[in-house]
Steps between C-alpha positions, in 0.01 A plus 500: 500500500645832395355850535564859420398807697589863537404814699336651204304198401408290813319237276676162506540271200600143610608227263379161615776229528462124566486566871154663477369336177158328577413715808173687512531874451323581824730272707798636311408856602413410860848341528694768328321800649528415869306734729256619232142418598332219309207733410742742327660223298172357380363847420817567284444174304123564463551867374770388257778688674696170500554370151681205350657548148309837488157334532256470781478178688284327765619417847511128407747552204797269533829670408696365210881495447598819321184703606560857586284624791427872549447579875392852589615678813302318764677631802501840674802663638388413850475119450792446265745259650856614579745442218797445729589274786698620801839328559387322827201339336702404190762334726224325692355359181827385360600331838168321524527275189477137599485350144497630145496326162340569149149431641493595872611764746461408864558759772516496880268798538575732789225579762340844458535503118168479305514275199329756280382858496155582653286793604751631747815331361651644190775246455488135602746221459387408139519872384849544655616167360408596141717808543792324668482212250416707189691231297198263542235554235235312708454464868179423684402380853381142514352552849500764780604541857369743752710804552610400848574143405853406384630206302467310170350706218468345154513697173480382146731636224277398210134445444504133452666448839252734665204305358662164599561616861164650532345175385699315772346739751153429368565125518638545861835349386708766673638403839488826710650482852553788748666557825313688776511568865164439670377596850520234760534132394305168489586134556723464186234345275438654152189713479301518177268799457227495228295815535361712219624858483315818404650837417338777684537867556459661842373857562846648504555382145761249599488171306431200737443138434291285721389139532154468335325189366388711205868581399750315290636165596831519691725215647807549715725247678688610810803286594679575841882513468627655826335600818591810715361635823253730326501389142544224240704497185273342252519383136185579292387312192259696278254301293313810380630855453236735651582852617648499858421124523778401743437807736113457508510116545775543776283755682194274461665220691611751770875485405542824303824586319758701682520866398153490326353845580181413295388166631743440787494541871635830633655359823675222318639742240624727780682204661664402177638851443712436808675235300564755218206411268415808304300344217249224420662164555390338185748368234435312173760239569477234231325475159486177307427533125557318177730691263284641225732387216665185622226372738779431760386519862656799680497588869579866550589612847537855648713506825332653800598870518783566749276734711234206548788253588618750771150504646503123534848490646401746770192285583715187525714661762207512748313187395 
């Protein structure tokens, strides 16, 4: 995909390469114009502002190799993503690479970094990565992690890999395992939680998720690894990928995640701060996939961040 643009003429003309051939025009625009409301993109297609080979198209049109797409200026100055990345973030990204080949890029995402731009975030990891790795013509998130969660984040470097990995997700073929620190502990047996989850919005406007039989199916397995005086290091296996799933299911069984200021317990969080915990203790530890090209089974692992290891070491000293 190549494009041309200038200050005098903000219209973009993008030549479609093999990486995007076969993709629907609406999905292509939603992917390439991050942060632009869906309604604005569909209106631009409907009104003929977006054109392919100088002609009007429908939102269902599938791009062909060699097509030229005309994209009008869809962003305002206020919501345009930054065009540079500060040195600290660039270094963070470069240091976080766990694996890279022709099809995949796997990162150990730092806590506190959103994976993509949003209403109050002008630059997320994917936007910064496309600047830092401008040598890559195609780069898309295969899945997402919450802003405060660290660990394995999988990205695809071509569309075939993206579709293959997304199908593995649909088929529940990905093995997703997390490490977390839960309040208190139980008798060492695994605990399987199967409770439907429903997204909800409270009066303050904050997004919340709650257990609700009318919600979407959600399954989580909690496996105790190490017991402390006030907490339990726990491995978590995700069988579904609902928003805030681990945090809500943990709170549901009265063993909330340490450092969780949304679903957690205030007194427990305060006690954990005494051991140096300043973030949500939730880490995407391991990710099992099949390589999209070779079919080889891969087990990707992101080491627990040093600051979380330090918390555990301090807790072991008094246990």
